N, C-alpha and C positions, 0 to 999 in steps of 0.2 A: 503494499500499499504506499502510495506516495505522501511524504510530510508537505503539507502547504505552509505551515507557519510554525515556528518555536517561540516558547516564553519561558525564561527562567523562573520558576515559582518560589515561594518563600514558606517556610513552616511557620507558623504563628501558635501562640498559646489560645487555647479555647478559651473565649471571653464570658460566655454563658449563652444561654439560648434567645436572648432578647436583643443581641448586639450584632446580628449578622451583617448589617448595613455597614458596618465599620470595615469589614473586609475587602481588601483590594483585588481586583483580578489576578490570578496566579497564585494567591494564598491557598494553603491547606492546612488542616488541622484535625487533632483527634479530640472527639467529645469526652464528656466523662463516663460514657457507657463504653469508651474504647472504640468507637466507631470514626472512620475517617469521612471527612467532608473537604470540599475545596469551592473555589470562585474560578470558572473557567477564564481563559484569556479575554472573552469577549462579555465576562459579567454575569454569567449565569451560575446559579447555586448547584451544586452536585454532591449526592450523597454516595458513596462508595462501597455501600453495604453489599452489592451483587459482586465485587471484585476482591482479589486477594491483593493486599497491599503489603508490599515488603519494605521495611524500614532498613536504611542503611547507616553505618556508623557515624556519619556527618550530619544525621538527622533528615535527610531527604527521603523520599519515598519513590517507589515504582509500583505502578499497577500490573502485575505479572499475568502471564497465561499459564494456564495447566489444566487439570482434569476438572477443576471446579468453574472454569470460565475463560473468558477471553481477556486480554489487555486493553480492548476497546472499551472506551467511555463514550457512551451515547446519551446526550441530554437532550431531551424533546419536550416541546410545549404542547400547546392545544392541538388536537387532531394530528398528533403525531409529527407534527412540524420540529425537522432537526434544528435545534438551536446550536449545540456544537458536537462535533465528533473528533475523538482523538485519543491521547494516550498519556502517561505520566511516567518518564524514564529519569530515574535519579534527580528528581524535582524538576525537571525540565517538561513542559506541557508541549505536546507535539500534536496538531491539527492535521486531520486525514482529508 
């Protein structure tokens, strides 16, 4: 799959459930339940619950493929309209 655009993401601390508007595109974090979330490079919120997230020693993350599923992150809106499609590799958001 061809990569269209890349953006270096930033791991941030989870500020709580009512402060998501403070996150900037490319940010990602783990919530109090241990679940990963992020803000796509074009500003859409994504919950990575259906993906396997691998943490690296430097604090960055990768969404990896395996028997549990794909590394492909698909964020869709109303009526299935695609808002963002890509992956995260060592903290870098890669759009497909």
